[in-house]
C-alpha positions as a Markdown table, in Angstrom:
| # | Residue | x | y | z |
|---|---|---|---|---|
| 1 | Met | 0.0 | 0.0 | 0.0 |
| 2 | Leu | 1.1 | 3.6 | -0.8 |
| 3 | Ala | 0.9 | 6.6 | 1.3 |
| 4 | Leu | 1.1 | 10.2 | 0.0 |
| 5 | Ile | 2.7 | 12.9 | 2.0 |
| 6 | Ala | 0.7 | 15.4 | 0.1 |
| 7 | Gly | 1.1 | 19.3 | 0.0 |
| 8 | Arg | -0.4 | 22.1 | -2.0 |
| 9 | Gly | -0.9 | 22.4 | -5.7 |
| 10 | Tyr | -2.0 | 20.1 | -8.4 |
| 11 | Leu | 0.8 | 17.5 | -8.2 |
| 12 | Pro | -0.9 | 15.3 | -5.5 |
| 13 | Asp | -4.0 | 15.2 | -7.7 |
| 14 | Lys | -2.0 | 13.9 | -10.6 |
| 15 | Val | -0.4 | 11.2 | -8.5 |
| 16 | Val | -3.8 | 10.0 | -7.2 |
| 17 | Ala | -5.3 | 9.9 | -10.6 |
| 18 | Ala | -2.5 | 7.6 | -11.9 |
| 19 | Leu | -2.9 | 5.0 | -9.1 |
| 20 | Asn | -5.0 | 1.9 | -9.5 |
| 21 | Glu | -6.1 | 2.0 | -5.8 |
| 22 | Pro | -6.6 | 4.9 | -3.3 |
| 23 | Pro | -3.5 | 5.7 | -1.2 |
| 24 | Val | -3.4 | 6.8 | 2.4 |
| 25 | Ile | -3.3 | 10.5 | 2.1 |
| 26 | Cys | -1.2 | 12.3 | 4.8 |
| 27 | Ala | -0.7 | 16.0 | 5.3 |
| 28 | Leu | 1.1 | 18.4 | 7.5 |
| 29 | Ala | -1.3 | 20.3 | 9.7 |
| 30 | Asp | -0.3 | 23.7 | 8.3 |
| 31 | Cys | 0.1 | 22.5 | 4.6 |
| 32 | Leu | -3.1 | 20.7 | 3.7 |
| 33 | Pro | -3.7 | 19.7 | 0.1 |
| 34 | Asp | -5.8 | 22.1 | -2.0 |
| 35 | Arg | -8.4 | 19.5 | -3.2 |
| 36 | Leu | -7.7 | 16.1 | -1.5 |
| 37 | Asp | -9.1 | 15.2 | 1.9 |
| 38 | Pro | -6.3 | 13.8 | 4.1 |
| 39 | Asp | -6.7 | 10.5 | 5.9 |
| 40 | Leu | -4.1 | 11.5 | 8.5 |
| 41 | Val | -3.1 | 15.1 | 9.5 |
| 42 | Phe | 0.2 | 15.2 | 11.5 |
| 43 | Arg | 2.7 | 17.6 | 12.8 |
| 44 | Leu | 6.4 | 17.5 | 12.8 |
| 45 | Glu | 6.2 | 16.9 | 16.5 |
| 46 | Thr | 4.0 | 13.7 | 15.9 |
| 47 | Leu | 6.0 | 12.3 | 13.0 |
| 48 | Gly | 7.1 | 9.2 | 15.0 |
| 49 | Thr | 3.4 | 8.4 | 15.7 |
| 50 | Leu | 2.6 | 8.8 | 11.9 |
| 51 | Leu | 5.4 | 6.2 | 11.0 |
| 52 | Leu | 3.9 | 3.8 | 13.4 |
| 53 | Thr | 0.3 | 4.4 | 12.1 |
| 54 | Leu | 1.4 | 3.9 | 8.6 |
| 55 | Gly | 3.1 | 0.6 | 9.4 |
| 56 | Glu | -0.1 | -0.6 | 11.3 |
| 57 | Arg | -2.2 | 0.3 | 8.1 |
| 58 | Gly | 0.0 | -1.9 | 5.9 |
| 59 | Val | 1.8 | 0.9 | 4.2 |
| 60 | Ser | 5.0 | -0.1 | 2.4 |
| 61 | Glu | 5.7 | 2.8 | 0.0 |
| 62 | Val | 5.6 | 6.6 | 0.5 |
| 63 | Cys | 5.5 | 9.3 | -2.1 |
| 64 | Phe | 6.2 | 12.9 | -1.2 |
| 65 | Cys | 4.4 | 15.4 | -3.6 |
| 66 | Gly | 3.2 | 18.8 | -3.5 |
| 67 | Ala | 4.4 | 22.1 | -2.0 |
| 68 | Ile | 5.0 | 22.3 | 1.8 |
| 69 | Asp | 6.4 | 25.0 | 4.0 |
| 70 | Arg | 9.5 | 24.2 | 6.0 |
| 71 | Pro | 8.0 | 23.2 | 9.5 |
| 72 | Ser | 9.0 | 24.6 | 12.8 |
| 73 | Leu | 9.4 | 22.4 | 15.9 |
| 74 | Asp | 7.6 | 23.2 | 19.2 |
| 75 | Pro | 9.2 | 21.0 | 21.9 |
| 76 | Ala | 6.2 | 21.2 | 24.2 |
| 77 | Met | 4.1 | 19.4 | 21.4 |
| 78 | Leu | 6.4 | 16.5 | 21.0 |
| 79 | Asp | 4.9 | 13.0 | 21.6 |
| 80 | Ala | 6.7 | 10.0 | 23.0 |
| 81 | Glu | 7.2 | 8.4 | 19.7 |
| 82 | Thr | 8.7 | 11.5 | 18.2 |
| 83 | Arg | 11.0 | 12.6 | 21.0 |
| 84 | Pro | 13.9 | 10.2 | 20.0 |
| 85 | Leu | 13.8 | 11.8 | 16.6 |
| 86 | Val | 14.6 | 15.3 | 17.8 |
| 87 | Pro | 18.3 | 15.3 | 17.2 |
| 88 | Ile | 17.7 | 14.3 | 13.5 |
| 89 | Phe | 15.0 | 17.1 | 13.2 |
| 90 | Met | 17.4 | 19.7 | 14.7 |
| 91 | Glu | 20.3 | 18.8 | 12.3 |
| 92 | Ala | 17.9 | 18.7 | 9.3 |
| 93 | Leu | 16.3 | 22.1 | 10.2 |
| 94 | Ala | 19.7 | 23.7 | 10.4 |
| 95 | Lys | 20.4 | 22.7 | 6.7 |
| 96 | Gly | 19.2 | 24.0 | 3.4 |
| 97 | Asp | 16.3 | 22.4 | 1.6 |
| 98 | Asp | 18.2 | 19.5 | 0.2 |
| 99 | Gly | 19.6 | 18.5 | 3.7 |
| 100 | Ala | 16.2 | 18.7 | 5.2 |
| 101 | Leu | 14.7 | 16.5 | 2.5 |
| 102 | Arg | 17.4 | 13.9 | 2.7 |
| 103 | Ala | 16.7 | 13.8 | 6.4 |
| 104 | Ala | 13.0 | 13.2 | 5.7 |
| 105 | Ile | 13.8 | 10.4 | 3.3 |
| 106 | His | 16.3 | 8.8 | 5.8 |
| 107 | Leu | 13.6 | 8.8 | 8.6 |
| 108 | Phe | 11.0 | 7.0 | 6.4 |
| 109 | Glu | 13.6 | 4.6 | 4.9 |
| 110 | Arg | 14.8 | 3.7 | 8.4 |
| 111 | Ala | 11.2 | 2.9 | 9.5 |
| 112 | Gly | 11.1 | 0.4 | 6.6 |
| 113 | Phe | 9.4 | 2.3 | 3.9 |
| 114 | Ala | 10.4 | 2.5 | 0.3 |
| 115 | Ile | 10.3 | 6.0 | -1.3 |
| 116 | Arg | 8.6 | 6.3 | -4.7 |
| 117 | Ala | 9.0 | 9.4 | -6.9 |
| 118 | Ala | 5.8 | 11.2 | -8.1 |
| 119 | His | 7.0 | 10.8 | -11.8 |
| 120 | Glu | 7.6 | 7.2 | -11.3 |
| 121 | Ile | 3.9 | 6.8 | -10.4 |
| 122 | Ala | 2.7 | 9.3 | -13.1 |
| 123 | Pro | 5.5 | 9.5 | -15.7 |
| 124 | Glu | 3.5 | 11.7 | -18.1 |
| 125 | Ile | 4.1 | 14.7 | -15.7 |
| 126 | Val | 7.8 | 14.9 | -16.6 |
| 127 | Ala | 8.4 | 16.8 | -19.8 |
| 128 | Arg | 10.2 | 15.0 | -22.7 |
| 129 | Ser | 12.8 | 16.7 | -24.8 |
| 130 | Gly | 11.9 | 19.1 | -27.6 |
| 131 | Ile | 10.3 | 22.4 | -28.3 |
| 132 | Pro | 6.6 | 22.0 | -28.2 |
| 133 | Thr | 5.8 | 25.8 | -28.9 |
| 134 | Arg | 5.5 | 27.6 | -32.1 |
| 135 | Arg | 8.3 | 30.1 | -31.1 |
| 136 | Gln | 11.8 | 28.6 | -31.2 |
| 137 | Pro | 14.9 | 29.7 | -29.1 |
| 138 | Asp | 17.5 | 31.6 | -30.9 |
| 139 | Thr | 21.3 | 31.4 | -30.7 |
| 140 | Gly | 21.4 | 33.9 | -27.8 |
| 141 | His | 18.9 | 31.8 | -25.8 |
| 142 | Gln | 21.0 | 28.7 | -26.4 |
| 143 | Asp | 24.1 | 30.5 | -25.0 |
| 144 | Asp | 22.1 | 31.7 | -22.0 |
| 145 | Ala | 21.0 | 28.1 | -21.4 |
| 146 | Asp | 24.4 | 27.0 | -21.3 |
| 147 | Leu | 25.3 | 29.6 | -18.7 |
| 148 | Gly | 22.1 | 28.4 | -16.8 |
| 149 | Asp | 23.8 | 24.9 | -16.3 |
| 150 | His | 26.7 | 26.6 | -14.6 |
| 151 | Val | 24.5 | 28.8 | -12.5 |
| 152 | Leu | 22.4 | 26.0 | -11.2 |
| 153 | Ala | 25.6 | 24.0 | -10.4 |
| 154 | Glu | 26.8 | 26.9 | -8.2 |
| 155 | Met | 23.3 | 27.2 | -6.7 |
| 156 | Gly | 23.2 | 23.4 | -6.0 |
| 157 | Ala | 26.6 | 23.6 | -4.2 |
| 158 | Ala | 25.2 | 26.2 | -1.9 |
| 159 | Asp | 21.9 | 24.3 | -1.5 |
| 160 | Ala | 19.9 | 27.2 | -2.9 |
| 161 | Gly | 17.1 | 27.3 | -5.5 |
| 162 | Gln | 16.4 | 25.5 | -8.7 |
| 163 | Ala | 15.8 | 28.4 | -11.1 |
| 164 | Cys | 17.4 | 31.6 | -12.5 |
| 165 | Val | 16.7 | 34.2 | -15.0 |
| 166 | Ile | 19.4 | 35.0 | -17.5 |
| 167 | Arg | 19.6 | 37.6 | -20.4 |
| 168 | Lys | 22.5 | 38.0 | -22.9 |
| 169 | Gly | 25.0 | 36.3 | -20.5 |
| 170 | Lys | 23.9 | 38.2 | -17.4 |
| 171 | Val | 22.1 | 36.5 | -14.4 |
| 172 | Leu | 19.2 | 38.8 | -13.6 |
| 173 | Ala | 17.8 | 36.8 | -10.7 |
| 174 | Arg | 18.3 | 33.5 | -8.7 |
| 175 | Glu | 15.6 | 31.7 | -7.0 |
| 176 | Glu | 15.6 | 31.8 | -3.2 |
| 177 | Arg | 13.6 | 30.0 | -0.6 |
| 178 | Ala | 10.4 | 32.1 | -1.5 |
| 179 | Gly | 10.4 | 30.2 | -4.8 |
| 180 | Thr | 10.2 | 30.8 | -8.5 |
| 181 | Asp | 7.0 | 33.0 | -8.5 |
| 182 | Ala | 8.5 | 35.4 | -6.0 |
| 183 | Met | 11.8 | 35.6 | -8.1 |
| 184 | Leu | 9.8 | 36.5 | -11.3 |
| 185 | Ala | 7.4 | 38.9 | -9.5 |
| 186 | Gly | 10.4 | 40.8 | -8.3 |
| 187 | Leu | 11.7 | 41.1 | -11.9 |
| 188 | Ala | 8.3 | 42.1 | -13.1 |
| 189 | Asn | 8.6 | 45.3 | -11.1 |
| 190 | Thr | 12.1 | 46.3 | -12.4 |
| 191 | Ala | 13.5 | 47.8 | -15.6 |
| 192 | Asp | 15.3 | 44.6 | -16.2 |
| 193 | Gly | 12.1 | 42.7 | -16.4 |
| 194 | Ala | 10.7 | 44.9 | -19.2 |
| 195 | Pro | 8.7 | 43.0 | -21.9 |
| 196 | Gly | 10.8 | 41.9 | -24.8 |
| 197 | Ser | 14.0 | 41.7 | -22.7 |
| 198 | Gly | 15.2 | 38.6 | -24.4 |
| 199 | Ala | 15.6 | 36.8 | -21.0 |
| 200 | Ile | 14.9 | 33.1 | -20.2 |
| 201 | Leu | 13.6 | 31.4 | -17.1 |
| 202 | Phe | 16.0 | 28.5 | -16.6 |
| 203 | Lys | 14.9 | 25.7 | -14.4 |
| 204 | Gly | 16.1 | 22.2 | -13.5 |
| 205 | Pro | 17.2 | 20.0 | -10.7 |
| 206 | Lys | 20.2 | 20.7 | -8.6 |
| 207 | Pro | 23.2 | 18.5 | -9.5 |
| 208 | Gly | 23.3 | 15.5 | -7.3 |
| 209 | Gln | 19.7 | 16.0 | -6.1 |
| 210 | Asp | 17.8 | 13.1 | -5.0 |
| 211 | Arg | 15.2 | 12.9 | -7.7 |
| 212 | Arg | 12.6 | 10.9 | -5.7 |
| 213 | Ile | 11.6 | 14.1 | -4.0 |
| 214 | Asp | 11.2 | 17.8 | -4.7 |
| 215 | Leu | 11.7 | 17.8 | -8.5 |
| 216 | Pro | 11.3 | 21.4 | -9.8 |
| 217 | Thr | 7.8 | 22.0 | -11.2 |
| 218 | Ile | 6.2 | 24.5 | -13.6 |
| 219 | Gly | 2.6 | 25.0 | -14.7 |
| 220 | Pro | 0.4 | 27.6 | -16.4 |
| 221 | Gly | 1.0 | 30.0 | -13.6 |
| 222 | Thr | 4.6 | 29.9 | -14.2 |
| 223 | Ala | 4.1 | 30.7 | -17.9 |
| 224 | Val | 2.0 | 33.8 | -17.0 |
| 225 | Ala | 4.6 | 34.9 | -14.4 |
| 226 | Thr | 7.5 | 34.5 | -16.8 |
| 227 | Ala | 5.8 | 36.5 | -19.4 |
| 228 | Ala | 5.1 | 39.3 | -16.8 |
| 229 | Ala | 8.9 | 39.2 | -15.9 |
| 230 | Gly | 9.6 | 40.1 | -19.6 |
| 231 | Cys | 11.1 | 36.8 | -20.7 |
| 232 | Asp | 11.1 | 35.3 | -24.0 |
| 233 | Gly | 10.7 | 31.7 | -22.9 |
| 234 | Ile | 11.3 | 29.0 | -20.4 |
| 235 | Val | 14.1 | 26.4 | -20.6 |
| 236 | Ile | 13.8 | 23.2 | -18.5 |
| 237 | Glu | 15.8 | 20.1 | -18.2 |
| 238 | Ala | 14.4 | 17.1 | -20.0 |
| 239 | Gly | 13.4 | 14.3 | -17.4 |
| 240 | Gly | 14.2 | 16.6 | -14.6 |
| 241 | Val | 11.1 | 19.0 | -14.3 |
| 242 | Ile | 7.5 | 18.3 | -13.6 |
| 243 | Val | 5.1 | 20.2 | -16.0 |
| 244 | Leu | 1.6 | 20.4 | -14.7 |
| 245 | Asp | -1.1 | 20.9 | -17.3 |
| 246 | Glu | 1.5 | 20.8 | -20.2 |
| 247 | Thr | -1.3 | 21.6 | -22.8 |
| 248 | Arg | -2.3 | 24.8 | -21.0 |
| 249 | Val | 1.3 | 25.8 | -20.5 |
| 250 | Ile | 2.0 | 25.5 | -24.2 |
| 251 | Glu | -1.2 | 27.3 | -25.2 |
| 252 | Thr | -0.4 | 30.1 | -22.7 |
| 253 | Leu | 3.2 | 30.5 | -24.1 |
| 254 | Asp | 2.0 | 30.3 | -27.7 |
| 255 | Ala | -0.5 | 33.1 | -27.0 |
| 256 | Met | 2.3 | 35.4 | -25.7 |
| 257 | Asn | 4.7 | 34.3 | -28.5 |
| 258 | Met | 7.0 | 32.7 | -26.1 |
| 259 | Phe | 8.8 | 29.3 | -26.2 |
| 260 | Leu | 9.2 | 26.2 | -24.0 |
| 261 | Trp | 12.4 | 24.4 | -24.6 |
| 262 | Val | 12.7 | 21.0 | -22.9 |
| 263 | Arg | 16.5 | 20.6 | -23.1 |
| 264 | Glu | 18.7 | 17.5 | -22.8 |
| 265 | Arg | 21.4 | 18.3 | -20.3 |
| 266 | Pro | 24.8 | 18.5 | -22.2 |
């Protein structure tokens, strides 16, 4: 049996739709799914009890999907089953996002659960290589995409974000903890983000990232935000980025004369 640790957004819905039998849907108390009804709601302070409950229900596999906020830890709310996990929590919360996610995977694996990736269950959500839009990238965009690989490598080494905006060899913005939408919104309010700027949104997984969890994601909202930031198009890594509602993403970009380039990593 499979359990979903489900967050916000459309990704949990896509995973549930791809399954042959209903999963056990679990959610953090402060990050409930938008459309799914959780079977189990837990806090970080009760994670130990959740692990036991999942085992008692016959769960053997766990999939993390959807957006969640980094939780805080209230020592006064710890239950007896979770208290022994506190040293792992404290170490994880002191790290960047990758470190915290690796700690979460470790806890579930240590309890005997196999971790399944969302795109393993619903492979159609990961974009295949190609340029499905009418507009195509030009040589300048290709050069900026090559730079994007180097920028994401630097960001990955610092356990930072998974996206950046580049124009003519200049990095205009790098994703921080607030996410891609916040980065694009910041550009939309600057001269650098003026329409027709020739910039690209470059997005992909960090080098060495565990791809079973937290793959970067784009959707129709990303397309609209990228247009508002003045970009010419979006470049993502083939097989490494989830595209939610790809048809609408392509339609949105076509309507704004922008491109989507699903690019093989060199």
